[in-house]
C-alpha positions in Angstrom: 149.7 25.4 130.5 151.8 24.0 127.7 152.4 20.2 127.8 155.0 18.2 125.9 153.9 14.9 124.1 154.4 12.8 127.2 152.4 15.3 129.4 155.4 17.0 130.9 155.7 20.7 131.3 158.7 22.4 129.7 161.8 21.9 131.9 160.3 18.9 133.8 162.6 15.9 133.8 161.5 12.7 132.1 160.9 9.3 133.8 160.2 6.0 132.1 159.1 2.6 133.4 160.9 -0.5 132.2 159.6 -4.1 132.5 162.2 -6.8 132.4 161.0 -9.7 130.2 164.1 -11.8 130.0 163.0 -14.4 132.6 160.1 -15.3 130.3 160.5 -13.9 126.8 164.3 -14.4 127.0 164.7 -17.8 128.7 162.0 -19.5 126.6 164.2 -19.2 123.5 167.2 -20.8 125.0 167.9 -24.3 123.7 169.6 -25.6 126.8 167.6 -26.1 130.0 168.3 -23.4 132.6 168.2 -24.8 136.1 165.5 -23.4 138.4 167.9 -22.1 141.0 169.8 -20.2 138.3 166.5 -18.6 137.1 165.7 -17.6 140.7 169.1 -16.2 141.3 169.0 -14.1 138.1 165.5 -12.8 138.8 166.5 -11.8 142.3 169.5 -10.0 140.9 167.2 -8.0 138.6 165.1 -7.0 141.6 168.2 -5.8 143.5 169.0 -3.7 140.4 165.9 -1.7 140.9 163.6 -3.4 138.4 160.1 -2.9 139.6 158.2 -4.9 136.9 159.4 -8.4 135.8 157.7 -10.9 133.5 158.5 -14.0 135.5 156.7 -17.0 134.0 154.2 -18.3 131.4 151.3 -20.7 131.9 151.7 -22.4 128.5 151.7 -26.2 128.1 155.0 -27.7 129.3 155.3 -29.8 126.2 155.1 -26.6 124.0 157.8 -24.7 125.9 159.6 -27.0 128.3 162.0 -24.3 129.4 159.1 -22.6 131.3 157.6 -25.7 132.9 159.1 -24.7 136.3 157.2 -21.4 136.4 155.4 -22.1 139.6 158.6 -23.2 141.3 160.3 -20.0 140.1 157.5 -17.8 141.3 157.6 -19.5 144.7 161.4 -19.3 145.0 162.1 -15.7 144.0 162.7 -13.1 146.8 162.0 -9.7 145.4 161.8 -6.3 147.1 158.4 -5.1 148.2 156.5 -3.4 145.4 158.0 -5.3 142.5 155.2 -6.4 140.1 155.4 -10.0 139.0 153.8 -10.7 135.6 152.7 -14.0 134.1 151.8 -14.6 130.5 148.6 -16.6 129.8 147.8 -18.0 126.3 144.2 -19.1 126.9 141.5 -19.9 129.4 143.1 -23.2 130.4 146.3 -21.4 131.1 144.4 -18.8 133.2 142.8 -21.6 135.2 146.2 -23.0 136.0 147.6 -19.5 136.9 144.8 -18.7 139.2 145.5 -21.8 141.3 148.6 -19.8 142.5 147.1 -16.3 142.2 148.9 -15.1 145.3 152.3 -15.4 143.5 151.8 -12.6 141.0 150.1 -9.2 140.4 149.9 -8.8 136.6 148.5 -11.1 133.9 149.4 -10.6 130.2 147.1 -11.8 127.4 148.4 -11.7 123.9 147.4 -11.8 120.2 149.2 -11.3 117.0 147.9 -8.5 114.8 148.7 -10.7 111.8 146.3 -13.7 111.4 149.0 -15.9 109.9 151.5 -15.3 112.7 148.7 -15.8 115.3 147.8 -19.2 113.7 151.5 -20.3 113.6 152.2 -19.1 117.1 149.2 -20.4 119.1 147.1 -22.3 116.4 144.1 -19.9 116.7 142.6 -17.3 114.6 142.7 -13.7 115.8 138.9 -13.8 116.2 139.1 -16.9 118.4 141.8 -15.4 120.5 139.9 -12.1 121.0 136.7 -13.9 122.0 138.7 -15.8 124.7 140.3 -12.4 125.7 136.9 -11.0 126.6 136.1 -13.9 128.9 139.5 -14.0 130.5 139.6 -10.2 130.9 136.5 -10.3 133.2 138.1 -13.0 135.3 141.4 -11.2 135.7 139.7 -7.9 136.7 137.4 -9.8 139.1 140.5 -11.3 140.8 141.9 -7.8 141.4 144.8 -8.4 139.1 146.3 -6.0 136.6 145.2 -6.9 133.1 147.9 -6.2 130.6 147.7 -6.9 126.8 150.4 -7.7 124.3 149.9 -7.3 120.5 152.6 -9.1 118.6 153.6 -8.2 115.0 152.3 -4.7 115.5 154.9 -3.2 113.2 155.0 -5.8 110.4 154.6 -9.5 109.8 157.2 -11.8 108.2 154.4 -13.7 106.5 151.9 -11.0 105.6 154.1 -7.9 105.3 152.7 -4.6 106.4 150.1 -4.7 109.2 147.6 -1.8 108.9 147.9 0.6 111.8 144.2 0.8 112.2 144.0 -3.0 112.6 146.5 -2.9 115.4 144.9 0.0 117.2 141.4 -1.6 116.7 142.7 -4.7 118.6 144.1 -2.4 121.3 140.7 -0.8 121.7 139.1 -4.2 122.1 141.6 -5.1 124.8 140.9 -1.8 126.6 137.1 -2.5 126.4 137.8 -5.9 127.9 139.5 -4.2 130.9 143.2 -4.0 130.0 144.9 -1.0 131.6 148.3 -1.5 129.8 148.8 -2.5 126.2 152.2 -3.4 124.8 153.0 -3.2 121.1 155.5 -5.8 119.9 158.0 -5.5 117.1 158.2 -9.3 117.2 160.6 -9.9 114.4 162.4 -6.5 114.2 160.6 -5.0 111.2 160.0 -1.5 112.7 161.8 1.7 111.8 162.1 5.0 113.8 160.0 7.0 111.3 157.0 4.6 111.5 157.5 4.1 115.3 157.0 7.9 115.8 153.8 7.8 113.7 152.6 4.7 115.4 153.0 5.9 119.0 151.6 9.3 118.3 148.5 7.6 117.0 148.3 5.0 119.7 148.6 7.5 122.5 145.9 9.6 120.9 143.5 6.7 120.5 144.0 5.0 123.9 143.5 7.7 126.6 143.9 6.4 130.1 145.8 3.3 129.0 149.5 2.7 129.6 151.0 2.3 126.2 154.2 0.2 126.2 156.9 -0.3 123.5 158.5 -3.7 123.0 161.2 -3.8 120.4 163.5 -6.6 119.1 166.9 -5.9 117.7 166.8 -8.3 114.8 168.0 -5.7 112.4 169.9 -3.4 114.8 167.3 -0.7 115.0 165.9 -1.5 118.5 167.4 1.5 120.4 166.6 3.9 117.6 163.0 2.7 117.7 162.9 3.1 121.5 164.2 6.7 121.1 161.5 7.4 118.5 158.8 6.0 120.8 160.1 8.2 123.7 160.0 11.3 121.6 156.5 10.5 120.5 155.5 10.5 124.2 155.8 6.8 125.2 157.1 6.3 128.7 156.7 2.6 129.2 159.1 0.0 127.7 159.9 -3.7 127.8 163.4 -5.1 127.4 165.5 -8.1 128.2 168.8 -8.3 130.1 171.7 -9.6 127.9 169.5 -9.0 124.8 168.0 -12.4 125.4 164.9 -13.5 123.5 163.5 -13.9 120.0 160.3 -15.4 118.6 159.5 -19.1 118.1 158.2 -18.3 114.6 159.8 -17.6 112.2 163.5 -18.8 112.5 166.0 -16.0 112.6 164.2 -13.6 115.0 166.8 -12.4 117.5 166.4 -10.9 120.9 164.7 -8.0 122.6 166.7 -4.8 123.0 169.1 -5.3 126.0 167.8 -3.7 129.2 171.3 -2.5 130.0 171.7 -0.9 126.6 168.3 0.8 126.9 169.0 2.0 130.5 172.4 3.3 129.5 171.0 5.3 126.6 168.2 6.8 128.7 170.6 7.7 131.5 173.0 9.4 129.1 170.0 11.4 127.8 169.0 12.5 131.3 166.0 10.2 131.4 165.3 8.6 134.8 164.7 4.8 134.8 165.0 4.1 138.5 167.5 1.3 137.7 171.1 0.8 138.8 172.9 0.3 135.5 175.9 -1.3 137.1 173.7 -4.0 138.7 171.7 -4.6 135.5 175.0 -5.2 133.7 176.2 -7.5 136.5 172.9 -9.5 136.1 173.4 -9.8 132.4 177.0 -10.9 132.8 175.7 -13.5 135.3 173.2 -14.8 132.7 176.1 -15.0 130.2 177.9 -17.2 132.7 174.9 -19.4 133.2 174.3 -19.9 129.5 178.0 -20.5 128.8 178.2 -18.2 125.8 178.6 -14.6 124.9 175.5 -12.6 124.7 174.9 -9.8 122.2 174.4 -6.8 124.5 176.9 -4.0 124.0 177.0 -2.9 127.6 178.1 -6.3 128.8 181.4 -5.7 126.9 181.8 -1.9 127.1 180.1 -1.2 130.5 178.5 2.1 131.3 179.9 5.4 130.0 182.5 6.8 132.3 183.1 10.5 132.1 186.4 11.8 133.3 186.3 14.6 135.8 186.4 18.1 134.2 189.8 19.7 134.4 190.2 22.6 136.8 
């Protein structure tokens, strides 16, 4: 039987999975403190929009990212439909210790590293080797707790300090994560340096080298190529994506890194292509507009302004 790159048979419709990362990756870059009740209200709105995977909180030191210091309160306060996976990001073993104290509040744990040594050092003040040594220890604990172990590799498509990051280095780190027990591995275009041609090459190689692992694409729109890169990843066979409502987000280092691709823009593109996301686009846009109201400024998502495509009925 002939299979397409994403294991579909010819004529079979496409389905993708989207994780919403705005409540963690997006909120952490906001300069003004977002009130805990507002965070809870926005996350609940995303759940009502059909989002089944949400990155809710991070167990980093409160003095490092004060915006996320209420993570446990948020986890306790949200009211999501049954079956929604709640993810937390953990930077190190100390963070995992704190997370496991409230283990009943989430299903997924994400560990991360930068493929670039310089970015990893500036971001979490550790070498890549030190980080991966801790990953191997933490991975065993996550799996033993019956939690889903997800991995994130930042600067997978280029580093603002080191330039090009060899594909083999990135996929080598991914294989280390898989050996440590990760069942999903996300590749981050942390500062928006990817282009569609390289994305196609990258995901073709990643899917070939990581059989049995869910391969996830995470693009930023720093240079306006986010949706084009998502399309290239889709055509290469990737069916798992991360995005942020309202195009919230960025990267703490370096300055100038803008947000993730907007969930509503990504969903709108997929729906117009006939790709099923399981999300209610109108409700995602409504949640993004609510976030805009909470923040008191215009967000950069296109769909917030234009709304979904409305096709006039065909004339008789």
